[in-house]
C-alpha positions as CSV (number, residue, x, y, z in Angstrom):
1,X,23.8,5.3,-4.6
2,X,20.0,5.1,-4.2
3,X,17.0,4.1,-6.2
4,X,16.9,7.6,-7.5
5,X,19.9,6.8,-9.6
6,X,18.3,3.6,-11.0
7,X,15.0,5.5,-11.7
8,X,16.9,8.2,-13.7
9,X,18.2,5.4,-16.0
10,X,14.7,4.7,-17.3
11,X,12.5,7.2,-19.2
12,X,8.8,6.9,-18.4
13,X,7.6,7.5,-21.9
14,X,10.1,5.1,-23.5
15,X,9.2,2.4,-20.9
16,X,5.5,2.9,-21.7
17,X,6.2,2.4,-25.5
18,X,8.3,-0.7,-24.7
19,X,5.4,-2.2,-22.7
20,X,2.9,-1.4,-25.5
21,X,5.2,-3.1,-28.0
22,X,5.2,-6.5,-26.3
23,X,3.9,-9.4,-28.3
24,X,2.0,-12.6,-27.8
25,X,5.3,-14.5,-28.0
26,X,6.7,-12.3,-25.2
27,X,3.8,-13.2,-23.0
28,X,4.1,-16.9,-23.7
29,X,7.8,-16.7,-22.9
30,X,7.1,-15.1,-19.6
31,X,4.4,-17.6,-18.7
32,X,6.8,-20.4,-19.5
33,X,9.4,-19.0,-17.2
34,X,7.3,-18.6,-14.0
35,X,8.8,-21.5,-12.2
36,X,12.3,-20.5,-13.1
37,X,11.8,-16.9,-12.1
38,X,10.8,-13.8,-14.1
39,X,12.8,-10.7,-14.9
40,X,11.6,-7.1,-15.4
41,X,11.2,-7.8,-19.2
42,X,8.8,-10.6,-18.3
43,X,6.9,-8.3,-16.0
44,X,6.6,-5.8,-18.8
45,X,5.1,-8.5,-21.0
46,X,2.6,-9.6,-18.4
47,X,1.5,-6.0,-17.9
48,X,1.2,-5.3,-21.6
49,X,-2.0,-5.2,-23.7
50,X,-0.7,-8.4,-25.4
51,X,-1.3,-10.3,-22.1
52,X,-5.0,-9.5,-22.1
53,X,-6.0,-12.7,-23.9
54,X,-4.0,-14.7,-21.3
55,X,-5.7,-13.3,-18.3
56,X,-7.5,-16.4,-17.3
57,X,-4.3,-18.5,-17.5
58,X,-2.5,-15.8,-15.5
59,X,-5.3,-15.9,-12.9
60,X,-5.1,-19.6,-12.5
61,X,-1.3,-19.6,-12.1
62,X,-1.5,-16.7,-9.7
63,X,-4.0,-18.5,-7.5
64,X,-1.9,-21.6,-7.6
65,X,1.2,-19.8,-6.5
66,X,-0.6,-17.9,-3.8
67,X,-2.1,-21.0,-2.2
68,X,1.3,-22.8,-2.5
69,X,3.0,-20.1,-0.5
70,X,0.3,-18.7,1.8
71,X,-2.4,-21.3,1.9
72,X,-6.1,-20.3,1.7
73,X,-5.6,-17.4,4.1
74,X,-6.2,-13.6,4.1
75,X,-4.6,-11.3,6.6
76,X,-7.0,-8.7,7.9
77,X,-5.8,-5.2,9.1
78,X,-7.3,-1.8,9.7
79,X,-5.9,1.7,9.3
80,X,-6.2,4.2,12.1
81,X,-6.1,7.9,11.0
82,X,-4.4,10.0,13.6
83,X,-4.6,13.4,11.9
84,X,-5.8,15.0,8.7
85,X,-3.6,18.1,9.2
86,X,-1.4,18.4,6.0
87,X,0.9,21.0,4.6
88,X,0.9,19.6,1.1
89,X,-1.3,20.7,-1.8
90,X,-2.1,17.6,-3.8
91,X,-4.9,17.6,-6.4
92,X,-6.3,14.1,-5.6
93,X,-6.4,14.0,-1.8
94,X,-9.1,15.2,0.6
95,X,-6.5,16.1,3.2
96,X,-4.9,18.6,0.8
97,X,-4.0,21.9,2.5
98,X,-6.1,23.9,0.0
99,X,-9.3,22.1,1.1
100,X,-11.3,24.0,3.7
101,X,-12.2,21.2,6.0
102,X,-12.0,21.0,9.8
103,X,-8.6,19.7,10.9
104,X,-7.9,17.5,13.9
105,X,-5.0,15.7,15.5
106,X,-5.9,13.0,18.0
107,X,-4.8,13.3,21.6
108,X,-3.8,10.4,23.8
109,X,-7.3,9.7,25.0
110,X,-8.7,9.8,21.5
111,X,-6.0,7.4,20.3
112,X,-6.9,5.0,23.1
113,X,-10.5,5.2,22.2
114,X,-9.8,4.3,18.6
115,X,-7.6,1.4,19.7
116,X,-10.3,0.1,22.0
117,X,-12.8,-0.1,19.1
118,X,-10.4,-1.9,16.8
119,X,-9.2,-4.3,19.5
120,X,-12.8,-5.2,20.3
121,X,-13.3,-6.1,16.6
122,X,-10.4,-8.5,16.8
123,X,-8.0,-6.4,14.8
124,X,-4.4,-7.2,15.6
125,X,-2.6,-5.4,12.7
126,X,-3.0,-1.6,12.7
127,X,-1.7,0.8,10.1
128,X,-1.7,4.4,11.5
129,X,-2.0,7.1,8.9
130,X,-1.6,10.9,9.0
131,X,-1.4,13.8,6.7
132,X,2.0,15.2,6.1
133,X,2.7,17.9,8.7
134,X,5.4,18.9,11.2
135,X,2.7,18.7,13.9
136,X,2.9,15.0,13.5
137,X,6.6,14.5,14.2
138,X,8.8,11.7,15.4
139,X,7.9,12.4,19.1
140,X,4.2,12.3,18.2
141,X,4.7,8.9,16.4
142,X,6.7,7.5,19.3
143,X,4.0,8.5,21.7
144,X,1.4,6.8,19.5
145,X,3.5,3.7,19.4
146,X,3.8,3.6,23.2
147,X,0.0,3.9,23.5
148,X,-0.9,1.4,20.9
149,X,1.8,-1.3,21.3
150,X,0.3,-3.1,24.3
151,X,-3.0,-3.6,22.3
152,X,-1.8,-5.0,19.0
153,X,0.5,-7.6,17.5
154,X,2.0,-5.3,14.9
155,X,2.0,-1.6,14.1
156,X,2.7,-0.1,10.7
157,X,2.5,3.5,9.5
158,X,1.8,5.5,6.4
159,X,2.9,9.0,7.1
160,X,5.2,11.7,5.5
161,X,8.7,10.6,4.5
162,X,11.2,11.3,7.3
163,X,14.9,10.9,8.0
164,X,16.7,7.6,8.4
165,X,17.5,8.5,12.0
166,X,13.8,9.0,12.7
167,X,12.9,5.7,11.1
168,X,15.5,3.9,13.2
169,X,14.1,5.5,16.4
170,X,10.6,4.4,15.4
171,X,11.8,0.8,14.6
172,X,13.4,0.7,18.1
173,X,10.1,2.0,19.5
174,X,8.2,-1.0,18.1
175,X,7.3,0.0,14.6
176,X,7.1,-3.1,12.3
177,X,6.5,-1.7,8.9
178,X,6.2,1.5,6.8
179,X,4.1,2.0,3.7
180,X,5.2,4.7,1.3
181,X,3.4,5.1,-2.0
182,X,5.3,6.9,-4.7
183,X,1.9,7.8,-6.2
184,X,3.5,7.9,-9.7
185,X,6.9,7.4,-11.2
186,X,6.0,9.7,-14.1
187,X,7.9,13.0,-13.2
188,X,5.7,15.2,-15.4
189,X,2.5,13.9,-13.9
190,X,4.0,13.9,-10.4
191,X,4.8,17.7,-10.7
192,X,1.3,18.3,-12.1
193,X,-0.5,16.8,-9.1
194,X,1.9,17.8,-6.2
195,X,1.7,21.5,-6.2
196,X,3.1,22.6,-2.9
197,X,4.6,21.3,0.3
198,X,7.3,18.7,1.1
199,X,5.7,16.1,-1.1
200,X,6.5,18.2,-4.1
201,X,10.1,17.0,-3.7
202,X,9.9,13.8,-5.9
203,X,13.5,12.9,-5.4
204,X,13.2,12.8,-1.6
205,X,10.2,10.6,-1.8
206,X,11.9,8.2,-4.3
207,X,14.7,7.7,-1.8
208,X,12.4,7.1,1.2
209,X,12.5,3.2,0.9
210,X,16.3,3.4,0.9
211,X,16.2,5.2,4.2
212,X,13.7,2.6,5.5
213,X,16.0,-0.2,4.4
214,X,19.0,1.3,6.1
215,X,17.0,1.9,9.2
216,X,16.2,-1.8,9.5
217,X,12.4,-1.8,9.1
218,X,11.1,-5.3,9.0
219,X,8.6,-4.7,6.2
220,X,8.4,-2.0,3.5
221,X,5.3,-1.3,1.4
222,X,5.5,0.1,-2.1
223,X,2.9,1.1,-4.7
224,X,1.5,3.6,-7.1
225,X,-1.8,5.4,-7.1
226,X,-3.6,4.2,-10.2
227,X,-5.4,6.9,-12.1
228,X,-2.7,9.5,-12.1
229,X,-0.7,8.2,-15.1
230,X,-0.5,5.1,-17.3
231,X,-1.1,2.1,-14.9
232,X,1.0,-0.4,-16.8
233,X,4.1,1.8,-16.7
234,X,3.7,2.8,-13.1
235,X,3.3,-0.9,-12.2
236,X,6.5,-1.7,-14.1
237,X,8.4,1.0,-12.2
238,X,7.1,-0.3,-9.0
239,X,8.5,-3.7,-10.0
240,X,11.8,-2.0,-10.8
241,X,11.8,-0.4,-7.3
242,X,10.9,-3.8,-5.7
243,X,13.8,-5.6,-7.4
244,X,16.2,-2.8,-6.4
245,X,15.0,-3.0,-2.7
246,X,15.2,-6.8,-2.6
247,X,18.8,-6.7,-3.9
248,X,20.0,-4.0,-1.5
249,X,17.9,-4.7,1.6
250,X,17.3,-8.4,1.4
251,X,16.5,-8.9,5.1
252,X,13.3,-6.9,4.7
253,X,9.9,-8.2,3.6
254,X,7.9,-6.3,1.0
255,X,4.3,-5.6,0.1
256,X,2.7,-3.9,-2.8
257,X,-0.7,-2.2,-2.8
258,X,-3.0,-1.3,-5.6
259,X,-5.0,1.9,-4.7
260,X,-7.2,3.5,-7.3
261,X,-8.3,7.1,-7.2
262,X,-11.5,7.6,-5.2
263,X,-13.8,10.6,-4.8
264,X,-12.5,13.1,-2.2
265,X,-13.0,16.6,-0.9
266,X,-12.0,19.4,-3.3
267,X,-12.1,19.7,-7.0
268,X,-12.3,16.6,-9.1
269,X,-9.4,15.8,-11.4
270,X,-9.2,14.0,-14.7
271,X,-8.5,10.3,-14.0
272,X,-6.4,8.1,-16.3
273,X,-8.7,5.0,-16.8
274,X,-7.8,1.9,-14.8
275,X,-10.5,-0.7,-14.9
276,X,-11.1,-3.6,-12.6
277,X,-9.8,-5.9,-15.3
278,X,-6.6,-3.8,-15.4
279,X,-6.2,-4.3,-11.6
280,X,-6.7,-8.1,-12.0
281,X,-3.9,-8.1,-14.6
282,X,-1.6,-6.2,-12.2
283,X,-2.4,-8.6,-9.3
284,X,-1.6,-11.6,-11.4
285,X,1.5,-10.2,-13.0
286,X,3.0,-9.4,-9.6
287,X,2.2,-12.8,-8.1
288,X,3.9,-14.4,-11.1
289,X,6.8,-12.0,-10.7
290,X,7.2,-12.7,-6.9
291,X,5.9,-15.7,-5.0
292,X,6.9,-14.1,-1.6
293,X,5.4,-10.7,-2.1
294,X,2.5,-9.5,0.1
295,X,-0.3,-8.1,-2.2
296,X,-2.8,-5.8,-0.5
297,X,-6.2,-4.6,-1.6
298,X,-8.0,-1.8,0.3
299,X,-11.6,-0.9,0.8
300,X,-11.3,1.6,-2.1
301,X,-12.7,-1.3,-4.1
302,X,-16.2,-2.7,-4.1
303,X,-17.3,-5.7,-2.1
304,X,-17.9,-7.7,-5.2
305,X,-14.5,-7.0,-6.7
306,X,-12.7,-7.7,-3.4
307,X,-14.6,-11.0,-3.1
308,X,-13.3,-12.0,-6.5
309,X,-9.8,-10.8,-5.7
310,X,-9.2,-13.4,-3.0
311,X,-8.5,-15.9,-5.8
312,X,-6.2,-13.7,-7.8
313,X,-3.1,-13.4,-5.7
314,X,-4.2,-10.9,-3.0
315,X,-3.4,-12.1,0.5
316,X,-4.0,-9.0,2.7
317,X,-7.1,-6.8,3.0
318,X,-8.3,-4.0,5.2
319,X,-11.8,-4.3,6.7
320,X,-14.3,-2.2,8.7
321,X,-12.4,1.0,7.6
322,X,-12.8,4.7,8.5
323,X,-10.5,7.2,6.8
324,X,-11.1,10.1,9.1
325,X,-9.3,10.8,12.4
326,X,-11.4,9.5,15.3
327,X,-13.9,7.8,13.0
328,X,-14.1,4.5,14.8
329,X,-14.9,5.8,18.3
330,X,-17.0,8.9,17.3
331,X,-18.9,7.2,14.5
332,X,-18.7,10.4,12.4
333,X,-18.2,10.2,8.6
334,X,-16.7,13.6,8.2
335,X,-13.1,14.7,7.4
336,X,-12.4,11.6,5.3
337,X,-9.3,11.4,3.1
338,X,-11.3,9.6,0.4
339,X,-14.6,7.7,0.1
340,X,-14.3,4.0,0.7
341,X,-16.4,1.5,-1.4
342,X,-16.5,-1.6,0.7
343,X,-18.3,-0.6,3.9
344,X,-18.7,-4.1,5.3
345,X,-17.7,-4.8,8.9
346,X,-14.7,-6.9,9.9
347,X,-17.1,-9.7,10.8
348,X,-18.9,-9.5,7.5
349,X,-15.6,-9.7,5.5
350,X,-14.4,-12.6,7.7
351,X,-17.7,-14.5,7.3
352,X,-17.5,-14.2,3.5
353,X,-13.9,-15.5,3.5
354,X,-14.9,-18.5,5.6
355,X,-17.8,-19.2,3.2
356,X,-15.2,-19.6,0.5
357,X,-13.1,-21.9,2.6
358,X,-10.6,-19.2,3.3
359,X,-9.2,-18.4,6.8
360,X,-9.2,-14.8,7.9
361,X,-5.9,-14.3,9.7
362,X,-6.1,-11.7,12.5
363,X,-2.5,-12.2,13.6
364,X,0.6,-13.5,11.8
365,X,3.1,-11.4,13.7
366,X,3.9,-11.1,17.4
367,X,5.0,-8.1,19.5
368,X,8.0,-10.1,20.7
369,X,9.4,-9.9,17.2
370,X,9.9,-6.2,17.7
371,X,12.6,-4.5,19.8
372,X,10.9,-3.2,22.9
373,X,7.8,-5.3,22.9
374,X,8.6,-7.4,26.0
375,X,8.7,-4.2,28.1
376,X,5.4,-2.8,26.8
């Protein structure tokens, strides 16, 4: 059995209607149960339109629970894009195979150059990112881990779904975490936007976190891409996925991210509206749903919004980001996966956090926690 079987038990449209039907009393019930622990029905209430008048109360509770668990801290990380080569045709991504853009895959020297820039900025947590292509295989990832491991406290990756065996090998090679966004749990919309390539196989992607759990990854990141389908329902399905993973792979830590669609190379698509207020509701609902969960907000969002989000449950942020391979060392702004909104440097983000009496955390993990770190 895998999460695919659980997902099949829930119809997306029926779930959406159930969320829309939640009432003020359902929201009050959920808020009254926060300390005791919320279930998926409570999550539906907190994500529903009926929760909108309670957003200030939710925000205060979310802030309180975050400070109780994590203190006034914010972990800082940066992505490192290794290649924009991709065999998928996806309507919303600049790396899509149908887009006529120059393609590059970083060699060893280029990877070292990117690492040197990030290390000089104080970054200790790196997420390496690729398009989905056989050119970026397990051997390529293992080589990148070998190059990067001596320079950073932890290494995570967001790449194409691969086999359990490959994940296990990467974990043994020093990989700490894997982020895998489902994009949307709406099968009709998923098919509409994933036109060709391995990513068109929705079932294989749905089962990826199971393979990660069995492979023993220390942290697994989940999430939906807001703007493809109804955000409330995708957020609820992400919660369903989280609960399933926590039950079956309880030794693993979990994170959830909240990416919204951003401008990208290629034809623009119709976006299902997801406002900043909607994202705030999602942050708060998840923090009330899970005190231990790592909530991440990327530079897709504006500086003003990210500044506000530090008090809403978010406890991890990227900073000083480039979304093109080689972008840190070369300084070029071409070949991006998508346009970022918050262009502040790591130092600028850290300075703002300190001005608000928050501590920017550059390192909360050590290489010795991973299998081969002592030999690096």
